[in-house]
The first five atom37 places (N, CA, C, CB, O) and aatype in JSON, in Angstrom:
{
  "aatype": [12, 12, 10, 14, 10, 14, 5, 7, 1, 19, 3, 1, 7, 16, 14, 9, 6, 0, 0, 4, 1, 9, 9, 9, 10, 6, 3, 5, 10, 6, 6, 0, 10, 1, 9, 2, 0, 6, 13, 4, 14, 8, 1, 1, 9, 7, 6, 15, 11, 7, 1, 1],
  "atom_mask": [
    [1, 1, 1, 1, 1],
    [1, 1, 1, 1, 1],
    [1, 1, 1, 1, 1],
    [1, 1, 1, 1, 1],
    [1, 1, 1, 1, 1],
    [1, 1, 1, 1, 1],
    [1, 1, 1, 1, 1],
    [1, 1, 1, 0, 1],
    [1, 1, 1, 1, 1],
    [1, 1, 1, 1, 1],
    [1, 1, 1, 1, 1],
    [1, 1, 1, 1, 1],
    [1, 1, 1, 0, 1],
    [1, 1, 1, 1, 1],
    [1, 1, 1, 1, 1],
    [1, 1, 1, 1, 1],
    [1, 1, 1, 1, 1],
    [1, 1, 1, 1, 1],
    [1, 1, 1, 1, 1],
    [1, 1, 1, 1, 1],
    [1, 1, 1, 1, 1],
    [1, 1, 1, 1, 1],
    [1, 1, 1, 1, 1],
    [1, 1, 1, 1, 1],
    [1, 1, 1, 1, 1],
    [1, 1, 1, 1, 1],
    [1, 1, 1, 1, 1],
    [1, 1, 1, 1, 1],
    [1, 1, 1, 1, 1],
    [1, 1, 1, 1, 1],
    [1, 1, 1, 1, 1],
    [1, 1, 1, 1, 1],
    [1, 1, 1, 1, 1],
    [1, 1, 1, 1, 1],
    [1, 1, 1, 1, 1],
    [1, 1, 1, 1, 1],
    [1, 1, 1, 1, 1],
    [1, 1, 1, 1, 1],
    [1, 1, 1, 1, 1],
    [1, 1, 1, 1, 1],
    [1, 1, 1, 1, 1],
    [1, 1, 1, 1, 1],
    [1, 1, 1, 1, 1],
    [1, 1, 1, 1, 1],
    [1, 1, 1, 1, 1],
    [1, 1, 1, 0, 1],
    [1, 1, 1, 1, 1],
    [1, 1, 1, 1, 1],
    [1, 1, 1, 1, 1],
    [1, 1, 1, 0, 1],
    [1, 1, 1, 1, 1],
    [1, 1, 1, 1, 1]
  ],
  "atom_positions": [
    [[-0.09, 24.75, -4.94], [-0.9, 24.52, -6.05], [-1.15, 22.82, -5.57], [-0.07, 24.91, -7.72], [-0.61, 21.94, -4.9]],
    [[-2.3, 23.06, -6.38], [-3.19, 21.8, -6.57], [-3.29, 21.15, -7.63], [-4.34, 21.97, -6.38], [-4.09, 21.37, -8.54]],
    [[-2.29, 20.1, -7.54], [-2.17, 19.13, -8.87], [-3.87, 18.33, -9.05], [-0.66, 17.67, -8.51], [-4.68, 18.04, -8.17]],
    [[-3.93, 18.18, -10.26], [-5.02, 17.35, -9.52], [-4.98, 16.15, -10.11], [-6.46, 17.88, -9.56], [-4.15, 16.03, -11.02]],
    [[-6.23, 14.44, -9.6], [-6.31, 13.41, -9.39], [-5.46, 12.98, -10.3], [-7.42, 13.0, -9.29], [-4.39, 13.55, -10.51]],
    [[-5.88, 11.88, -10.97], [-5.28, 10.85, -11.84], [-6.97, 10.51, -11.66], [-3.75, 9.66, -11.3], [-7.35, 10.22, -10.52]],
    [[-8.11, 10.54, -12.97], [-9.25, 10.09, -13.15], [-9.3, 8.84, -12.41], [-9.53, 10.0, -14.48], [-8.27, 8.2, -12.21]],
    [[-10.86, 8.31, -11.81], [-10.87, 7.28, -10.85], [-10.46, 7.51, -9.64], [0.0, 0.0, 0.0], [-10.69, 6.62, -8.83]],
    [[-9.74, 8.74, -9.17], [-9.76, 9.07, -7.6], [-11.61, 9.77, -6.85], [-8.27, 10.56, -7.46], [-12.74, 9.83, -7.36]],
    [[-11.24, 10.02, -5.96], [-12.66, 9.57, -5.21], [-13.34, 11.49, -5.92], [-12.45, 9.16, -2.63], [-14.51, 11.58, -6.29]],
    [[-12.53, 12.6, -5.96], [-12.87, 13.55, -6.7], [-12.87, 13.32, -8.13], [-12.16, 14.5, -6.4], [-12.52, 14.41, -8.59]],
    [[-13.14, 12.26, -9.41], [-14.44, 12.12, -9.92], [-14.86, 10.46, -9.87], [-14.45, 12.76, -11.46], [-14.46, 9.49, -10.51]],
    [[-16.07, 10.66, -8.53], [-17.12, 9.8, -8.79], [-16.62, 8.29, -7.52], [0.0, 0.0, 0.0], [-17.44, 7.38, -7.68]],
    [[-15.66, 7.98, -6.56], [-15.49, 7.0, -6.46], [-16.51, 7.28, -5.09], [-14.04, 6.49, -6.6], [-16.86, 8.27, -4.46]],
    [[-16.87, 5.3, -4.99], [-17.18, 5.87, -3.79], [-16.96, 6.04, -2.91], [-17.64, 5.78, -3.47], [-16.15, 5.19, -2.54]],
    [[-17.29, 7.08, -1.8], [-16.4, 7.29, -0.77], [-16.33, 5.87, -0.05], [-16.87, 8.5, 0.18], [-15.24, 5.85, 0.51]],
    [[-17.13, 4.49, 0.21], [-16.74, 2.77, 0.89], [-16.0, 2.7, -0.13], [-17.98, 1.32, 1.11], [-16.06, 1.48, -0.32]],
    [[-15.18, 3.19, -1.14], [-14.27, 2.49, -1.97], [-13.05, 3.02, -1.36], [-14.43, 2.71, -3.55], [-12.16, 2.29, -0.93]],
    [[-12.99, 4.44, -1.34], [-11.39, 5.24, -0.64], [-11.92, 4.91, 0.66], [-10.93, 7.31, -0.89], [-10.97, 5.34, 1.32]],
    [[-12.77, 4.46, 1.58], [-12.61, 3.65, 2.55], [-11.4, 2.95, 2.77], [-13.47, 2.91, 2.47], [-10.26, 3.1, 3.22]],
    [[-12.25, 2.0, 2.17], [-11.21, 0.14, 1.77], [-9.71, 0.52, 1.03], [-12.31, -1.22, 0.1], [-8.75, -0.22, 1.22]],
    [[-9.61, 1.75, 0.18], [-8.02, 1.61, 0.34], [-7.39, 2.18, 0.74], [-7.37, 1.54, -0.37], [-6.22, 2.16, 0.37]],
    [[-7.77, 2.91, 1.61], [-6.78, 3.41, 2.26], [-6.74, 2.59, 4.04], [-7.07, 5.15, 2.15], [-6.04, 3.06, 4.93]],
    [[-7.64, 1.33, 4.24], [-7.79, 0.58, 4.82], [-6.01, -0.4, 4.63], [-9.25, 0.09, 4.37], [-4.98, -0.49, 5.3]],
    [[-6.64, -1.04, 3.08], [-5.72, -1.9, 2.92], [-4.21, -1.5, 2.66], [-6.18, -2.61, 1.99], [-3.17, -2.16, 2.75]],
    [[-4.47, -0.13, 2.31], [-3.13, 0.4, 2.5], [-2.32, 0.14, 4.01], [-3.3, 1.93, 2.25], [-1.34, -0.59, 4.18]],
    [[-2.97, 0.91, 4.99], [-2.62, 1.05, 6.44], [-1.7, -0.79, 6.81], [-4.49, 1.41, 7.51], [-0.74, -1.04, 7.53]],
    [[-2.59, -1.73, 5.88], [-2.31, -3.25, 6.42], [-1.46, -3.24, 5.91], [-3.05, -4.47, 6.24], [-0.47, -3.08, 6.63]],
    [[-1.27, -3.33, 4.84], [-0.34, -3.47, 3.77], [1.03, -3.02, 4.73], [-0.75, -2.44, 2.29], [1.89, -3.86, 4.98]],
    [[1.14, -1.65, 5.23], [2.63, -0.95, 5.51], [2.52, -1.68, 7.08], [2.78, 1.22, 5.41], [3.53, -1.47, 7.76]],
    [[1.48, -2.49, 7.74], [1.36, -3.12, 8.98], [2.58, -4.32, 8.66], [-0.36, -3.67, 9.33], [3.57, -4.67, 9.3]],
    [[1.96, -4.79, 7.3], [2.25, -6.81, 7.31], [3.57, -6.45, 7.05], [1.4, -8.2, 5.85], [4.35, -7.25, 7.57]],
    [[4.45, -5.04, 6.08], [5.83, -4.96, 5.28], [6.3, -4.45, 6.68], [6.07, -3.85, 3.69], [7.49, -4.76, 6.61]],
    [[6.13, -3.88, 7.87], [6.76, -3.6, 9.18], [7.52, -4.81, 9.43], [5.74, -3.27, 10.37], [8.73, -5.05, 9.39]],
    [[6.03, -5.85, 9.83], [6.02, -7.36, 10.65], [7.24, -8.2, 10.24], [4.6, -8.34, 10.26], [8.23, -8.73, 10.72]],
    [[6.38, -7.95, 8.68], [8.03, -9.11, 7.88], [9.25, -8.99, 8.11], [8.4, -9.05, 6.37], [10.14, -9.8, 8.33]],
    [[9.19, -7.39, 8.02], [10.7, -6.71, 8.28], [11.33, -7.71, 9.84], [10.46, -4.5, 8.7], [12.32, -8.43, 9.93]],
    [[10.17, -7.31, 11.02], [10.48, -7.3, 11.76], [11.41, -9.59, 11.72], [9.15, -6.47, 12.63], [12.5, -10.15, 11.81]],
    [[10.53, -9.79, 11.59], [10.79, -11.66, 10.74], [11.58, -11.75, 10.51], [10.31, -12.31, 9.54], [12.2, -12.54, 11.22]],
    [[12.35, -11.13, 9.4], [13.12, -11.8, 7.9], [14.2, -10.39, 7.97], [11.77, -11.97, 5.96], [14.67, -9.99, 6.9]],
    [[14.48, -9.82, 9.04], [15.51, -8.88, 9.11], [16.76, -9.11, 7.87], [16.08, -9.02, 10.63], [17.0, -8.11, 7.18]],
    [[17.27, -9.95, 7.67], [17.68, -10.65, 6.61], [18.23, -10.49, 5.18], [16.93, -11.14, 6.52], [19.24, -10.56, 4.48]],
    [[15.99, -10.07, 5.24], [15.62, -9.86, 3.68], [15.38, -8.75, 3.23], [14.58, -10.47, 3.23], [14.53, -8.19, 3.92]],
    [[15.68, -8.25, 2.54], [15.31, -7.0, 1.11], [13.8, -6.67, 0.9], [15.8, -7.68, -0.61], [13.34, -7.8, 0.72]],
    [[12.92, -5.94, 0.82], [12.09, -5.76, -0.15], [12.18, -5.69, -1.73], [11.69, -4.88, 0.19], [12.62, -4.77, -2.43]],
    [[11.49, -7.29, -2.19], [11.76, -7.53, -3.81], [12.54, -8.45, -4.18], [0.0, 0.0, 0.0], [12.65, -8.9, -5.32]],
    [[13.37, -8.89, -2.84], [14.13, -10.23, -2.97], [13.41, -11.32, -3.32], [14.74, -10.6, -1.81], [12.27, -11.53, -2.92]],
    [[14.2, -12.29, -4.3], [13.29, -13.2, -3.88], [14.09, -14.31, -2.91], [12.58, -13.83, -5.19], [15.07, -14.09, -2.21]],
    [[13.3, -15.7, -3.09], [13.52, -16.69, -1.88], [14.66, -17.66, -2.11], [12.21, -17.57, -1.62], [15.02, -18.47, -1.25]],
    [[15.33, -17.49, -3.56], [16.09, -18.7, -3.8], [17.71, -17.71, -3.58], [0.0, 0.0, 0.0], [18.7, -18.31, -3.14]],
    [[17.8, -16.38, -3.88], [18.38, -15.5, -3.39], [18.96, -14.64, -3.08], [18.48, -15.53, -3.28], [18.55, -13.52, -3.42]],
    [[20.57, -14.81, -2.04], [20.49, -14.01, -0.69], [22.59, -13.67, -0.96], [19.7, -15.39, 1.23], [23.23, -13.02, -0.13]]
  ]
}
């Protein structure tokens, strides 16, 4: 069963260039989070700088 995508997604007329940019940004975010985790292994996602 295929669920409908929310309005504003590719099947609703979003330009293909914008869809590709979203995918690229998601990939860049994933890589940045991975690199950050390597440099700061003691920190968890969502943890503020002042708390440990």
